[in-house]
N, C-alpha and C positions, 0 to 999 in steps of 0.2 A: 239588791244587784249582786251578781256573782263576780267577785273580784279575785277568785282563786285561779291559779294556773294549774293545768294538769301535769301529769308526769311524762307525757309524750315529748319526744325530742325531735327537732327538725332534722331532716337529712342534710347532707352537705350541699346538695343542689338547692334545697329550699332556703337554707341559710344564705347561700350565695346570691339567690334571687333577691332576697330582702336587702342584703348588704349592698348590692349593686345600686339599689334605689336610695337607701338611707345612709350609706357609709357604714364602716365597721362600728360595732358597739364599743362604747367607751368604759363600760363597767359591767360587773357581773349582774347587776340589777337589770341591765338591758339584754342580758343573755350571753355576755362574753364568757369564755372558758375560765373556770376558777383555778386558781393556784394558791399556794400558801401566802404569797405576797398580796393577793387581791381579795382573799376571802372576806376581809373585814368590810369591803365596800358593799356587801349585801345588807349591812345593818341600817342603811338609810338610802333613800332614793335620791338620785342626782338628776338635776335638770328636768324635774317634773313638769313645771309650767312650760318650759321650752318644748318638751316632748308633746304635751297636750296641744300646744299651738300647731303641731304638725298632724293633728287629727285628719286634716284633709288629704293626707297621703295614704289613708287607709285603702281607698279604692285603687289607686295605683299600685299599692303593695299587694293587694289581692290579685290584680292583673299580673304582676311580676311572678307570683307563685304559680298561678294558673298557666301562664305562658311557658314557664320553665318545665313544669311537671305534668300539667294536664288536669290536676285537681288540687284541692286545698285540704291538707291533712290537719288533724288536731295539733300536731307538733308544729307545723308551719304557722298555723293561725296563732298559737300561743306565742311563738317567737315574734311574730309581727306585732302582737298586742303588747309584749314587753317593750319593744322598741318605741312604740307610740303611746304607752301607758293607757291603752284603751281596754276597758273591761272585756274579757273574752265573750261574755254573753252578748254584749252589744255588737262585737265584731262578727260573731256567728250570725246574728240577725241580719247584718249587712251582707255577709257572704251568701246567705241562703235567699236573699231578696232577688238576686239577678239570675237570669236563665242561663247565662254563659258560664257560670261557675258551678262547680260540684264539690260538695264536702264529703262525697263518698268516692272510693277508688273507682277509676275508670281508665280505659286505655289512653295512651298518650295522644292518639289521633281521634278526633271527633268529626264526624261528617254531619253537618246540619243540612237537612233537606227541607225546603220550604213547602208547607202544606196549606198556605193561606190562599186567599181568594183567587188571584190570577193563576197561581201555580196549581191550585186544586182543579180549576177549569181546564188546565193544560195537561192533566194526567199525573199529578203528584203522587196519588195513592199507588198507582201502578208502578211508578218510578221507585218509591220506597220499597215496595214488595220485591221488585227485581233486584235492587241493591242488596237487600237483606238475604235474598236467596243466593246471590253470587258470592257474597262475603262469607256467609255461614258463621258458625260458632268458632271462637278462637282466632278470629282474623286479626285481632289487635286494633280494630276500628269500632268505635261506638257510633251507631247511626241514631241520630236524634231528629225527630220531627220538629220543625221550627216554625215560628211565626214569620211573617214577611221579612225577607232578606233585602228588600229594596232593589230587586233585579227584575221587576215585573215585566219590563219590555222584552226580557229573554226567558220567560217562564217555559218550563219549570226550572228551578234554580237549586244549586247546592253549594255549600261552602265548607271546605275541608280545613281544619286547623290541626297542625301537628306540633305538639309541645316540644320544647328543646331550647337550646341556646345557639342561634336565635330561634324563635318560634317561626314556623313556616305555614303559609296559607295558600290555598288555591281555590279559584272559583270555577264552577262548571255551570254554564248557562248559555243557551238552553241545554239542560243536562240530559244525557242518556245514561243508561246503567253502566256502560263501558267507561264513559268519560268521568262519571262521578267516582267510580271505583278507582280509576287511575289517579284522580285528584287526591283521593284519600291515601292511596298506597304510596304514591311518589309525587308529592306536591311540587317538587322542583322540576319534574318532567312534564307536568300538566301543560296543555296548550295555553298560550298567553291570552288574556282577556281581550275582547275587541276594544278598539279605541272608544273613548267616551263619545266621540262624534257619531258613532253608530247608533247611539240612542237619540239622536237629534235628526229626524228626517229632513228638517229645513236647513241643516248645516251648510254654511257657505252662502246663505242668502244675505245680501248686503243690507236688506231692509230690517233685519233683526236688531234688537236693542240689547237685550240681556244675554243672548246666546251668540252674538255675532263673532266672538273670538273662538268659540268651541269648534274644533276641527280646522281652524285657520292658524292658531297660534300653538307653538310647542309648549305644552303645560309645564315642562321642566325648565324653560328658559325665561329668566327675568328680562333679558335684553329683548327677546321677541315680544314679550308682553308690553314693554315700554314702547317698542316700535309700532305697536298697534294701539296707541293711545293710553297705555297704562300709566298711572300716577299723574295724569293730567288733572283728575278730580281732586287728588290730595293737594296738589299745588294751588288749585282754586280754593280749596277749603282754608288754607293758610292765608290766602289773600282776603277772604271774607271774614275770618275770625270765628270763634265758636258761636256767637250770637247770630252772625250772618248765615252760617251753615244751618242752624236750627230754623231760621226764618225761611230759607229756601226749601227745606224739607217740609215745613208746615204749609207753605204756599203751594207746593206741588200736589198736596192732597194725598200723599203716600200713606197707606194704612198697612197694618201688619198682614203678611201673606200666609201666616200659619193657620188662619181660620177665624181668629177673633176679630180681625179687621179694626183694631184700635189705631187711632191716628198716631203715626210714628213721631211727628214733630211734637205733639203734646207730651208723649212719653219722654222724649229727649229733654224737653224744656223742664219738665217736672224733676228729672234727675239732676240736671245741671244746676237748678236753683237750690238744691239742698245744701244747707251749711255744714252738715256732717261730712267728714272725709275719713278715709279715701272713698272715691267713687269707683265702681267696677263696671266693666262691660262683659256681658256673656253672650256668646253666639250659640244659639240652639241649633246644632247640626245633628240632633238625635231623631231625625224623621223616622218614625216607626209606624205611622198610619198605613195599614195595608193598602197597597196601590200607589204609594208615594215614593218617588225616586228622583225628583228634580234637583234636590240639594246635592245628592251624590254626583249627578252629572256635572253640575257647576264645579264642585270641588275637584273632580277628576279632570275636567276639561279646561278649567280656567281658575286654578287655585289662587293665583296672585290677585285676582279681582276681589276675592273674599278678604285677603290680608289687607288690601288697600281700603276696602269698605269698612272693615273693623277699625282701622286706624282713624278714619274720618269720624266714625261714630264716637270713638273714645275721645278724640280731640274736642268734639262739640259738647260732650257731656262732662268733661273734666276728669276722665278716667285715665289712669296711667298703667293699669294692668287689665288685660283681657283674657278671658277663658273661652276656649273653643271646645264645647262639649260635643264630641263626635261619636256616632254610633259605633259600637264595638264590632258590628258586622261589616264595616267598610274598610277592609285592609288597604285597598289601593288608594282610597281617599286619604287615609292616614299617611301613607308614604308620600303622596304628592304634597300634602300640606306641611308635613315635617320639612321636606326639602324647600318649599316656598318660604316658610318662616325663617329657616336658616339662611337662605340666600338674601332675603330682605334685611335680616339682621346684619349680615356681613357687608351689605352695601349701604348701610346707614339709613335704611327705610324703616327699621325698627330699632329700639334701643334707647340710649340716653339722650340722643340728639337727632330726632327724626328730620331728615332733609336739611339739617343745619338750622332748624327753626327754634332750637332750645326747648323742644317739647319731647318728653320721655314717654315711651309706650312700648310694651312688649306683650306677646301672646303666648299663652301656655295651653297646650292641648290636653284635655282630659277625656279619656275614653269611657263611654258607657259600656254596659255589660249585659244588655238585653232586658230592658224594662220600658214598656210603652208609656207608663205613667210618668217617666222622667221627661217626656215632652212637655209636661206642665211645668211652668217656670219655677214655682217654689219647690216642687219635687226635685227638679234639676239642681237647685241650690243645695238642698239637703244632700243630694248625691255627691256633689263636689266637696261638701264639707265633711264627708265621711260618715254620713248617717243613712238610714234607710230612705229610699226615694219616695217619701210620702208627702203629699201636698200640705201646705200650711194654711191656716185660716187667714182670711183677709177681711178687714185691714189688720195690721199695717200692710201697705202695698210695697212691692219691690222698689219702687222709686224712692221710698222712704227708708225701708229696712229690708234689704234683699240679701245678697250673698255676704256671709260673715256679719250680718246685721247692719250693713252699710248700704247707702243708696246705690242702686244697680239698675242699669238699662239692659234689657234682654230682647234680642231680636233673632229671627231665624235667618238662614242663609239667603233666601230669595229676597226678603225685605231689605237686607243690608246691601246686596249688589244693586238694588234699584237706586241707591243713593248716588252711584257713580254717574249714570246718565242725567240725574237731576242736576248735579253740579256742572256737568260738561255742556248740556244743552240749555240749562236754565229752567227754573220752576214753571214759567208760563208755557214753554214748549212741551215740557213733560206733561203738565196738566191738560194740554190739548189732546193727548192720547187717551182713548177710552171714553168714559162718560163723565158727567158732572160729579157724580157721587163715587164712582169707582174709576180713578184716574190711573193712567200708565198702562204698560203691558203686563200680561199675566202668563205664567207658565202652567201648562196643564199636562198631567201625567196620564197618557192614554194607553190602556192595555186591555187585555181580554180578547173578545171576538172581533179583532180588527186585523187588517193585512199589514199595516205599518205602525206598530206600537212604538211609543217613544214620548219624548218631551216636545210639546208644541208651544210656540210663543205666539199669542194673539193679543190684540188690544181688548181691554174690557169692553163688553157690549156685543161681541160676536156671539152668535147663537150656538147652541149645542150641535145643531146640524152642520153648521159651518166648520166646526171643529172636527166632527166625525167624518166629514166628506173626504178631506185629504188623508185621513187615517185609514180609509177604506173599510168601513164597517161591513161586516158580512151579512149575507141574506138571513132572513128569519130572525131578525133581532127581537129578543124577548124583553130586555130591560137594560137600563143604564144606571149604574150606581154612581152618584155624585158625592164627593167628599170622603170616600173610603168607608171603613166599617162604622165610623161615627156619622156618616152622612145618610142619604136617603135614595131610594130608587125612583126612577121616572119611567114612563111608558114610551114606546117607540113613536107614539103620536104626539109627544111633547118635545120634539127636537127643536122647536122654535123658542125654547126658554133662553132668554139672554143670560150670558155668563157674566153676571155681575153679582155683587153681594146683595144688592137690593132686588135685582131681578129674580134670583133664585129664591130669596125670602118670600117675595110675593107669590111665587109659584108653589110655595109650601114645601120647599126643600132647602138645601144648603150648598154653597160652593166649597166650603171647607178649605183645605189646603190646595185644591186643584186636581183632585183625583177624578178621573173619568174612566170607569170600567164598563165595557160593553159585554153583554152576555146574550148568546143566541139560544135557540130552543133546545140545543143539545145539553145545556148546563142545567142540572136538576136544582131548581130554585130552593126547595125546602132544605136540601143538604147545604146549600150555600148559606142560608140563614142560620142553620145549626152551627156552621163553622164560625160565623160572626159571633154567635152566643158563646161558643167555646173560647174564642179569642178574648172576649171581655171578662169571662170568668177567670181565665188564666192571668190576665193582666191587671185585674183589680188589686190594688195594694192592700185591701182589707181593713183600712183604717176606719171607715164609716159603715154602719150597719146597712143602710139602704143599698149601697153598691155591693158590699161583701155578700149579703144574703140575696139581694135581688138578681145579680148576675147568675147565681146558682139556680135560683127558681126559674129564671128565664130559660136557661139551657135545659133544665129538666122538662119543662112544658113543651119545648120544641122537640125534644127526644120522643116524647109521647106522641106528638102529632106526626112526626116523620115515620115512626114505627107503627102508627095506627093501633096503639095499645093503650090501656088505661081509660081515662075519662074521654068523653066525646070531644071532638076538635073544638066545638063551640065553647065548651066550658073552659078548655085550655086557652083559647084566644081571649076570653073574658079575663082569665087570670093574668095573662100576659099584659093586657091593658092596665090592670090594677097595679101590677108590679112595675110596669114601665112608668106610670105616673108617679109612683113613690120614688123611684130612682131619680127621675127628672126633677122632682120638687125638692128632694131632701139630701141628695149626695153632695159631698164637699166640693168636688171638682168636676171638670168636664167629662171625665171618663164615665162616671155613673150617670151624669146628666144626659149623655148622648147614647148610652148603651142600647137603648130601645128604639132609636130613630130608624135604623134600617129595617128592623123587623116590622115596625108600625107601618112604614111606607109600603113594604111588600104586601102587607095584609090589605091596606086601604086603597092603594093605587093599582096594585097588580092582581089582587084577588088570589094571593098565593095559595090559600088553603080552601078555595071554593070547589 
């Protein structure tokens, strides 16, 4: 392991960025300026164990440098490593793992243009070409083609990030060449984003459960949130006690909304019963599945609901510290949640004595930096701890040894906010919504070839057709992708599929996290499949051979098929099947296990290459 520091020195800006996070260095060992009085302190390391215990600040430190300067130089990385006593080789491995960081010089302004599924269908390639032609060389803006930005209802989308103190961001969606260039050139002058309620076609409908406050409540006002029923569920939780809360969640039939559909009550009970302490709560807000944007809308439109739900989950499972792992591409959600957490803390709803009940709990936000794999829970734990976001082998499971090796409960945003109506209406009433095996309401992210894209809330059991009808599906529908890039395609004559976990499974597809992307016959399906293959190749962490090699081979075969060169299509389809089976059977985590799903369904259900 390389334990040597280079000769490069940090700039004043880089040093200031790190010191703002960690405080000033206390010794020359940590990088403080030497003088005759302090030269001797280089003879030994001070506070080594204490510094190593701060390894989890590596990712925030990399963000601090990248935010201030726009890229991470060798001198800046070495200085951060000295402060945290992290081997430079390990820190370099972490810095190069994330798409939003760069270890090579680049302009202070980066314009991320989404080229993923919904945006590709909406003309992202032409948008990129137009932006690059308008900006030209020497513009001071780096244009980078990006995976899904979580703005699918406003495709095509672009995100401008201008480094500095403070870092400035601007979103352009739906983006035009003019608006995207303006966002990159002058983020402070860019038009304000539409309200979160604009992504909810049903906004204001009193029959809604999870989305009823979006567009009705001021997301910045704690008082407005409480006036519309906020913190009623937390008070009910304190009346029930931890065991009572877990019993209600179990009786409600709530299962995880991230795609795995694991019973939430069982997960909470398993964590709460662990004798090892402390326990941790992690909210997975790193939704990176192409086509998914429901968690963003909740965090932007109803942020206090997530803070309250996290507090309830922590109380039930015996956790006193919660981490909210938020997508780095969600600047407005970050601002809204930072404000909500600060207000809740100031009003006694977080901190040492929540609601005067003698229960201590607080939330810390950790920003992701562009890694789809960090949606897998153990990869997320590694990311928080300051390591590469690679999945761990199971067992042990997170409820036994999760974050920092301690019992941890991990849920995504939608799963957590379902806990609020469970406690306010009671488990029986909640379980009466939906079906016997899939209870409660579900959020669906509808995008693509529809007139009214956005987040739709329907009870489990509604059919695909009943969802697409209010969205206004366009004529000449060719296919519908369920579950995102890791999901599967269905035909236009299969719109009677019930939207439940068991119903989609019986139909030979998957519900996943609730992605529903419609494509008409103007969208070239082979190119779409190639983009899915490119996505998985880029996002594979490379830890296991089946996924690392298989995603490359899958993309290569699809390139040959699309370009009609090389071996015959039949041979390449046979190769795709063989590679797909190997990835599904032998990959460590869900990324490799599902990387073949969409391609397989397009071949078998749609006859994509006939």
